[in-house]
N, C-alpha and C positions, 0 to 999 in steps of 0.2 A: 504494500500500500504506500503510495507516495506520501511522504511527509514533507510538505512544501517548505522551501527555505528562500526567503527573499527579505530585502530590507523593509522594516516596518515603517508605515507612514507616521507622521507626527501625531496624528490622532490616535493611532494604535499604540504608539509609545506612551502617550499620555494615559490611555486606558490601562496600559500595563502597570504604570507607576502607581496609579490609584488602586489597582487591583491586586497589589502584592500580597495583601492579607489573605487572598484566596489561594495563594501558592501552597500546595501540599508539601510539607517537609516533615518526614518522620525518621526516627532512628530505630533500627532493629538492634536492640542491645540494651545499654544502660539508660537510654532515654536522654543522654547528654546532648548538648548542642541546641539546635533550633526546634527540636520536636521530641516526641516520645513515641514509643511503639512497643511491640511485643519483643521478647528476648530471642536473640539469635544464638545458635549453638556456639559453645566455646567461650572462654573468658579472656581471650587475648585482647591486647590493647590496639590492634590494628583496626582502623576504620576506613571504610570505602564509601564513596558517595556516588549515587546514580541520579542524574538529572535528565528527565525526558521532557518532550514538548508538552504532552498532556498525559493524564492518567486514565483517560477514557478510550483512546484509540486501541483496538485489540492488539495491534503490533507492539505498542509500548507496554501493554499489560503483560504480554508474553515476555518481553524484554526484562521487565521487573521480576517476573517469575524466575527467569534464568539467573538473574543476579542474586535473588534471595536464596535459591537452592544452592548455588555455588558458595555464597558467603557462609551458609550454615555448614556445608561440608568442609570448608577451609577453617572454620572456627574464628571468623572475623565478624566485625560489626558492620552492618550496612545502613547507611542513611539514604533516604530517597526523597526526591522533590520533583514536582511537575507543575507546569504552568496551567492556569485555568483555561487558556486557549492557545492555539498554535500561533506563534508570533510574540509570545510573552517574554521578550528579551529581558526586560527589567526584572521580571520574576526570576529568570535564570541567573542573572547577575547577583541578585540577593541570595539565591540558593548557594552559589559558589562562595560568596563571602561568609555565609553562615557555616558552611561545611569546613572551610579553611579555619575559621575561628574555633570550630569543634575539634580540630586536630586530625582531619582525614589524611591518610597517606596518599590517596589517589582519588580522582574524580572521573567518572564516565559520563559523557554528556552527548545528547542528540541536539545540536544547536537549532534553536528556532530562527535565529538570525546569524548566518554564518560569518558575517563581517562584524556586526556590532558586539558580538560576544567576545571577540578577540582580546580587547584590553583587560577584561576580567580574568580571562584564562592566563594571560601573561603575568598578572599580579599573583595568581595562585602558583604558577610555575616558579616565580621568583622566590616564593617561600618554601620551595622544595616539594611541592605537590605534583605528582604525576598526573597528567591530564590526557585522557584518551577519548577521541570522538567515536561515537557509535552510529552507524547507518548513514549519517550526513556529514560530509567533510566541512571543515571551517575554510574560510577564505582569508589568507592562504591556508592550504592544508598543513603547512609546516608550523602553524600557530600552536598545534597540539603536539604532544610527543608521539602519538600514534593514531591510526585510524583503523577500526575494525568494521568492515561493511561489505555489503553485497557488491559484486562487480555488475553494475547496472547495464553497462554496454554488453557484457556477455549474456545477461538475462534477456536482453532484446534480441541478440544474435540467435539464441537458441530457438525462440519462437518464430523468428524470421526464417531460419533453416527449415523448421518444421512446416511452416505454411507453404514454403516453396515446394517441398517434397509432397505435401498433401494435395497440392493443385495439379500435380502430375502433368505438367506441360500446358495446362489450360491458360488462356489469356487472363491475367489478373486485373481486376478493377479494384484498386485498393482505397480503403478509407482509413485514416489514422485519427483516432480519438485520443488526443494528447492531454498533457497536464496544463501548463500555462507557459507563456513565453519566458525564456531565460532561466528556468528552474533546472538545475543540473541533473537531478534524477530523471526528470521527464525527457530532457534533451538526450541523455545517454541511452535511455531505453528506446526512444524513437530512432536514433541513429543506428543503434544495434540491430533493431528489427530490419531496417532498410538494408544494412550490410549483410545480414543473414539471408535475406530474401534475394539479394543481388539487384537491388533497385536503388533509385535516388528519389529525392523529393519531386522531381519532374514526372515520376511515374505514379505519383499519388493523385488519385482522382478527386478526393475530398479530404480536407484536413480541418479538424475542429478541436477546440480546447474544451475540456470538461472539468478541470479542477479535481479530477479523480472522483467525482460525485456521480451517483447512480442516476439521479433525475436529470442532471446535465448531460450525462452520457446518452440517455434516451432522446433528449432533445437534439443533441448533436447528430445522432444516427438518423433521426427523422429529417433533419436538414440535409444530410448527405443523400438520403434516398430521394428527396425531392430534386436534388441537383443531378443525381446519377442513379436511377432505379436499378441499373444492372450491376451495382457493386457486388462483389463476391468474396472479398477478403477484408476483414476488419481487424486492425491492430488496436488494442486499447492499453492505456497507461497502467490500468489496474483492473481488478475484478469487479468492483462496483460499477465502473464505467462499462465493462463488458456486459454485465447483467442489464444495464440500462439499454445498451445496444440490442441485446437479445429481445427485450420487451418491444422495442420499436420494430424489429424485424418480424417478430411473431404477429404483430398487429397487421403487417402487410403480407403475411403468409410466406415470408422468406426465411424463416428460422432454420429450415432444413437444408437450404442450398447456399448459405453464406457461412464461410469459415471464420470463426472468431478466435483470436489468440490473445493472451494477456500475460501479466506479470503479477506475482505476489505470493500465491500459495497459502492464503488464508483458508480456514476450514470451509467457510461459505463458498469461496471460489473453487476450492477443490471438489466440493460436492457438486458444484455446477458443471465441472468437467465430467464427473461421474455420470451426471444426468444428461450429458450431451449438449448442454447449453453453450459451453465453451469447449473448443476442440483441444486446446492445450494451454498450460500456463507454466511460467518459470517460478519455481518456489524458492523463497529466501528464508533465512533462519535468524530471527531476532533473538531467540533464546540463546543461541550460540554466541552471538555478538556480545551479549552481556556476560555470559559465563566466562568466555575467554578474557574479557576485560577485567573481571574480578580476579582471575588467576594472575593476570599481568601485574596488578597492584600488589597482590600477595608476594609475588616474586621480588618486586621492587622493595617491599618492606623487609624481606628476608636478607637480600644480598646487595641491594642498591642497583640492580640491573634494570634499566628502563626499556620498556617496549618501544619500538621505533618503526617508522615507515607505515606501509599499508598492508593489512592482513585481510585477504579475501575469505569471507566466512561461508562461501559456497552458494551455489544455485543449481537446481535440478529441474529438468523439463519433466512435467507431469502430464500424462495423457493415457487414455485407454485405447487409442488408435495409433499405435506405433508406426513410424515411417522408416523405411529402409535407409540406412546411412545416418540416421539421427538418433543419438543416444537419449533414452528416456526411461522413466519409471512409471508404473501405473498408479491409479488413484488409491489403491490399498496402501502403498508406500506414502503417497501424498497425505492421506488422512492420518497416518501414524505420526507424521511430522509437521502437520499444519498448525496454525495458530489462530486464535480468535474464537 
């Protein structure tokens, strides 16, 4: 599921500042620092912080689950924070400051604003805190010590290769239901799909932005069908947009003869693949991002070794209609590893 990252408007920033009280900040352990919470296993002094964009998005719920499970296994204390809305940069800044004051050894963060969060990250690093971005890179990426995330270009390539093979030489009339202009996750997935399909933007019959929203995905698909009723391949930025496209196609009686491919691997989306609504999806793993992040902080606490660079947390093509030459796993595997 795309987690959009762009600079907040002045109005949004103002809302964020006034809404800091709504920021969720809890500590699994002694209850020290900015919040309180249930006890984590172990009595070690190592504290790890996790800051997500929101605490309602299923992707981040699974990420938090992974961090909690690993923190318990490692015997460290986990502090968590989340903004009330996507784009709450002020809330994330406050969370970083609170966690540093509470003595965390490392912070894992999915930046709501990749650029605006950098000064707060630099202050934390200056105090000896390891900072790792999860899912979404900072701008520049080097602002953090390390990045643990899906290779979104590869995720797009996988469904592009699949769609090309599934078309079996038929002339493709492509619609792309994208995220929003300039958002890195959306750009990478879009470009990856075209690369995997062996196409360029000139080959796209209809391109619409959806914000990754199901209702907007439906409207976008309706608009594309008005422009080009013979569309037969639909790329979508995520599974909610894919399900919106499916609804629009079904209303026109086209759901059986249009190939829909997507990215995410959430449980709802994976079930949609099983039900035949989506032909294939690229599954990503938020739980693994967080688990590996916690382990990296523990290693730093033990021997001072910092994680660095980019760690690819994996992506798998999920489909029940495998295509020759395209590596994939079925929905049974997808449902065992989905999130949400």
